[in-house]
Backbone bond lengths (Angstrom), bond angles and torsions (degrees), N, CA, C in turn:
res aa  C-N    CA-C-N  psi(-1)  N-CA   C-N-CA  omega(-1)  CA-C   N-CA-C  phi
1 M - - - 1.452 - - 1.515 109.95 -
2 I 1.300 116.79 147.17 1.443 124.28 178.26 1.532 108.23 -84.49
3 T 1.343 117.16 138.70 1.461 118.89 174.67 1.501 109.46 -105.81
4 L 1.322 115.28 145.77 1.474 120.68 -177.09 1.525 109.80 -118.79
5 T 1.304 115.27 150.71 1.455 119.80 173.79 1.538 107.35 -76.92
6 I 1.321 115.39 163.37 1.463 120.37 -179.63 1.510 112.12 -62.91
7 A 1.330 116.29 -40.65 1.468 120.40 -179.95 1.531 111.34 -66.57
8 H 1.325 116.39 -40.97 1.477 120.74 179.39 1.533 110.11 -67.60
9 R 1.321 118.04 -41.05 1.459 121.05 176.94 1.520 110.91 -62.29
10 R 1.339 117.60 -39.84 1.446 121.53 -179.71 1.548 111.59 -64.91
11 E 1.344 114.56 -37.40 1.485 119.88 177.77 1.530 109.15 -68.24
12 L 1.289 117.75 -41.09 1.477 121.94 -179.36 1.542 110.28 -66.82
13 K 1.311 117.63 -38.43 1.445 120.64 176.98 1.537 111.15 -62.15
14 A 1.316 116.42 -39.68 1.453 121.87 178.22 1.529 110.44 -65.03
15 R 1.318 116.47 -43.42 1.468 120.23 178.22 1.507 111.78 -65.78
16 A 1.337 118.57 -36.10 1.443 122.87 -176.19 1.516 113.03 -76.02
17 H 1.317 116.91 -17.36 1.467 119.82 -174.57 1.541 111.90 -56.81
18 A 1.301 118.60 -39.47 1.455 122.57 -176.95 1.535 114.10 -86.54
19 L 1.327 118.00 -4.49 1.449 121.47 -178.31 1.516 111.83 -79.38
20 N 1.328 116.10 151.67 1.437 123.64 171.65 1.510 107.48 -101.08
21 P 1.349 117.35 154.21 1.473 119.56 177.24 1.508 113.60 -60.32
22 V 1.305 115.04 132.80 1.481 121.27 -178.28 1.523 109.25 -89.34
23 V 1.320 117.19 -35.97 1.476 123.28 -176.12 1.514 108.28 -126.85
24 M 1.324 115.56 139.86 1.429 122.72 176.20 1.539 108.83 -117.93
25 I 1.325 116.10 123.59 1.463 120.08 179.74 1.511 107.94 -98.83
26 G 1.336 118.08 123.66 1.425 123.07 -176.19 1.539 112.20 -80.64
27 K 1.301 115.35 -173.32 1.478 120.14 -177.40 1.501 114.06 -69.55
28 T 1.338 115.83 -17.30 1.470 119.89 179.07 1.497 111.22 -74.79
29 G 1.282 119.18 -19.01 1.449 122.10 174.21 1.511 112.78 100.98
30 L 1.351 114.55 -154.45 1.435 122.55 -175.82 1.537 111.88 -85.80
31 S 1.342 116.18 123.91 1.446 118.89 177.53 1.543 108.29 -123.83
32 A 1.307 117.01 173.97 1.466 121.41 -179.67 1.521 111.57 -60.64
33 S 1.319 116.84 -40.32 1.471 119.53 179.94 1.525 112.20 -67.55
34 V 1.326 117.60 -34.71 1.469 120.46 176.56 1.505 111.17 -66.18
35 I 1.335 116.11 -42.10 1.475 121.66 177.56 1.530 108.93 -61.43
36 E 1.290 118.52 -43.99 1.479 122.92 -179.98 1.541 109.64 -62.15
37 E 1.305 117.29 -40.63 1.489 120.06 -178.52 1.551 110.28 -69.18
38 I 1.331 115.64 -38.84 1.482 119.24 176.09 1.528 109.19 -64.19
39 E 1.322 116.64 -41.37 1.460 120.42 178.02 1.509 112.23 -59.58
40 R 1.352 117.03 -44.98 1.474 120.24 175.80 1.501 112.50 -60.16
41 G 1.331 116.86 -40.82 1.436 122.50 179.90 1.542 110.75 -62.48
42 L 1.348 116.09 -43.59 1.444 119.23 -179.16 1.538 111.38 -69.84
43 V 1.304 118.12 -35.35 1.484 119.72 178.78 1.497 111.17 -65.95
44 S 1.333 117.32 -39.37 1.470 118.39 -176.76 1.504 113.36 -87.02
45 H 1.369 119.74 -31.04 1.442 121.10 -174.95 1.512 116.40 -113.76
46 E 1.297 117.06 -27.42 1.484 128.38 -179.15 1.536 113.29 68.93
47 L 1.293 119.12 -21.17 1.500 121.41 174.99 1.517 105.81 -133.79
48 I 1.355 115.69 117.55 1.464 118.10 -176.80 1.513 109.54 -135.17
49 K 1.342 114.68 160.51 1.455 123.48 172.10 1.540 107.50 -108.61
50 I 1.326 114.84 143.01 1.456 122.96 177.84 1.502 107.14 -127.06
51 K 1.346 116.39 137.14 1.458 119.79 174.45 1.504 111.08 -112.49
52 A 1.306 115.91 131.15 1.446 121.17 -179.12 1.532 109.28 -109.40
53 Q 1.338 116.82 135.51 1.454 121.13 -178.76 1.536 112.32 -95.17
54 I 1.319 115.88 20.14 1.466 121.06 -178.60 1.514 108.65 -91.22
55 D 1.365 115.83 133.64 1.434 121.07 -176.01 1.517 113.49 -84.21
56 D 1.329 118.81 -25.26 1.463 121.61 -174.68 1.518 109.17 -77.59
57 R 1.333 117.14 123.91 1.442 122.04 -177.44 1.547 112.34 -65.99
58 I 1.325 117.68 -40.99 1.446 120.89 -179.86 1.524 110.70 -65.44
59 A 1.348 115.54 -39.90 1.493 118.44 177.10 1.519 112.07 -65.80
60 R 1.316 117.81 -34.15 1.467 119.89 177.67 1.529 110.67 -67.82
61 N 1.309 116.87 -41.45 1.478 120.21 177.09 1.527 111.53 -60.68
62 A 1.318 115.25 -43.40 1.489 120.11 178.02 1.524 110.51 -65.07
63 L 1.317 117.25 -39.53 1.438 122.11 179.55 1.535 110.55 -65.24
64 F 1.296 117.67 -42.32 1.465 122.47 179.23 1.533 109.88 -61.87
65 E 1.319 117.58 -46.66 1.475 120.66 178.19 1.508 111.87 -64.99
66 E 1.324 117.45 -38.77 1.501 120.81 179.55 1.501 112.37 -64.50
67 I 1.342 116.18 -40.52 1.458 120.45 179.35 1.519 110.08 -63.63
68 C 1.320 117.54 -45.20 1.472 121.45 -179.92 1.503 111.10 -66.29
69 Q 1.335 118.82 -36.72 1.489 120.95 178.94 1.533 110.20 -67.86
70 Q 1.345 118.30 -47.01 1.469 121.01 -176.14 1.509 111.89 -66.36
71 L 1.318 118.52 -35.86 1.461 120.25 -172.94 1.525 112.13 -101.60
72 N 1.314 117.49 4.34 1.483 121.61 -178.91 1.517 110.52 53.53
73 A 1.326 115.33 50.48 1.459 120.38 -178.84 1.515 109.91 -116.36
74 A 1.288 117.28 165.49 1.477 123.22 179.93 1.511 110.45 -97.46
75 P 1.333 117.73 128.11 1.468 117.94 174.33 1.540 109.72 -75.12
76 V 1.302 115.82 126.93 1.470 120.47 -176.57 1.526 109.44 -100.63
77 Q 1.350 115.40 -52.48 1.444 119.79 -175.47 1.516 110.35 -153.85
78 H 1.333 115.10 148.70 1.462 122.16 176.29 1.530 107.73 -138.79
79 I 1.307 116.72 103.71 1.462 119.56 179.33 1.518 106.33 -123.05
80 G 1.309 116.39 115.33 1.458 121.81 178.51 1.537 110.67 59.55
81 K 1.317 116.94 -116.24 1.443 121.51 -178.57 1.509 113.18 -102.17
82 I 1.305 116.32 9.36 1.478 121.56 -178.50 1.527 109.40 -107.17
83 F 1.337 116.12 129.25 1.459 122.36 174.01 1.499 107.68 -112.63
84 V 1.332 116.67 143.83 1.440 122.17 172.06 1.508 107.41 -123.65
85 I 1.344 116.12 122.00 1.437 121.44 -179.41 1.514 110.20 -125.30
86 Y 1.355 115.06 155.13 1.441 121.86 -175.57 1.529 110.15 -138.20
87 R 1.319 114.35 136.77 1.474 119.65 171.13 1.533 105.58 -146.71
88 P 1.367 116.60 122.01 1.461 118.24 -177.70 1.520 111.20 -65.26
89 K 1.320 115.20 149.80 1.472 120.16 177.81 1.517 109.62 -66.57
90 P 1.312 117.82 141.46 1.496 119.05 178.07 1.541 109.93 -67.79
91 E 1.336 113.87 139.87 1.427 119.03 178.49 1.534 109.55 -79.02
92 E 1.325 117.53 130.74 1.420 120.13 179.20 1.565 108.70 -98.15
93 A 1.309 114.61 125.05 1.470 119.92 -176.22 1.516 111.24 -74.13
94 D 1.315 117.90 -31.03 1.466 120.31 -176.78 1.537 112.16 -89.81
95 K 1.286 116.18 8.47 1.480 119.60 178.78 1.529 110.05 -72.18
96 K 1.320 115.56 130.92 1.460 120.02 179.18 1.518 110.83 -76.70
97 P 1.337 118.23 142.15 1.445 118.56 179.06 1.525 110.03 -69.60
98 A 1.303 114.90 142.07 1.461 121.26 179.04 1.516 110.04 -72.42
99 R 1.306 116.05 135.83 1.450 119.87 178.59 1.520 108.34 -124.52
100 A 1.265 115.05 152.69 1.437 122.02 -178.56 1.530 110.37 -69.18
101 P 1.317 117.17 142.41 1.471 118.07 178.05 1.548 111.79 -66.30
102 D 1.324 114.57 150.96 1.455 117.24 -179.04 1.545 108.15 -74.47
103 R 1.306 115.29 120.05 1.461 119.95 -179.79 1.526 109.15 -123.79
104 K 1.267 112.82 152.61 1.462 119.72 177.22 1.512 108.18 -74.80
105 K 1.300 117.76 133.67 1.458 120.72 179.16 1.516 109.60 -70.46
106 R 1.304 115.12 139.98 1.460 120.72 178.79 1.514 108.49 -76.31
107 E 1.297 114.02 143.22 1.449 119.71 173.60 1.515 108.29 -77.06
108 P 1.306 116.11 147.67 1.472 119.01 -179.37 1.531 109.80 -61.26
109 F 1.318 114.61 147.83 1.429 121.94 -179.47 1.528 108.89 -67.08
110 R 1.327 116.17 130.77 1.466 120.94 -179.46 1.506 107.88 -112.88
111 T 1.307 113.86 135.63 1.454 119.56 179.29 1.551 109.79 -83.80
112 K 1.264 115.14 172.78 1.459 121.01 179.97 1.546 111.28 -63.85
113 R 1.314 114.88 -38.21 1.459 118.61 -178.75 1.537 111.82 -69.36
114 S 1.320 119.39 -27.04 1.425 119.68 -179.11 1.559 112.11 -67.50
115 F 1.319 116.88 -24.68 1.457 120.80 178.40 1.567 110.86 -80.07
116 Q 1.297 117.15 -20.56 1.471 120.28 -175.36 1.553 111.76 -82.18
117 S 1.262 120.82 -16.50 1.433 121.62 -178.23 1.511 113.88 -80.87
């Protein structure tokens, strides 16, 4: 599991506040397809919310820890039935650096008086 500093966790909580749950875990619990869906969410978003429909608090805590262990993710927040987990996107070494598009330079702004001379 990834560990986070307090400041980083606070920032992630603020970012996650506006998010909606990406994955919903039913009463049957964690299955291979649910793990795959969480994996896809982490790859594309890196910070996701998960909603669990399990009523038992101890089972939810165990489920939260198990998800983070299996996916090598950092637990950010667990409030009620909502989990927030984070895993940074992998850095690609062969990725080309982004460059600015070639644009025509703007001519300097000319006032009305500059045309009169």
